C-alpha angles and dihedrals in degrees: 000000000000090000091053093051091047091050091049091050091049091051091049091049091050092049092048092049090052092052095066130083111275105213122203117227097189124127118285089251092054091048090050090052091050091050093051093045093049096037093236137132122244123247113197122196111199105195144153127222090228094052115107095198089051091053090046091054090050092049102038106027113019091046092063120101093220091055091046092051091046095051098040092050094057109019149040097235113212132178127205127183110228090216090065127071100259095046092045091049092050091049090054097041094051095036095239113167104181142038135269096043121163121203123195120202137180115242086260091061099255113146109237097179150309140240122206124201137007127301141166119279096258094051091043094053091044092052093046091047092051092052094043090053087068089070090061092048091055095056 
């Protein structure tokens, strides 16, 4: 009986882990190559480990299966810590002054838009959809 409960808990944990957004942490060049190869846009999460709104987004938004499905269907999601060189360089290059900041790019590297700050899942997906729609308008 204990073995069955343990197996059930492991299966549940595996299912829950698979339901969240899986962010890439590769170099920007590698992410660009993935985006071109898969025909997807790039979603960049600029965050800091010390940032309460960033942790709230991880816990309340990026952990949801609907958000994960939404992002993975359209984007290569990538996450960069602003206290490390790549994250810091992106903050400077795109004149971002706060975390979290989310940048949305075409697969060609053109910035479509940005979102600053935390929000609930519904607002987040609506904002990302609105920005991503600009890619279709440019074709």
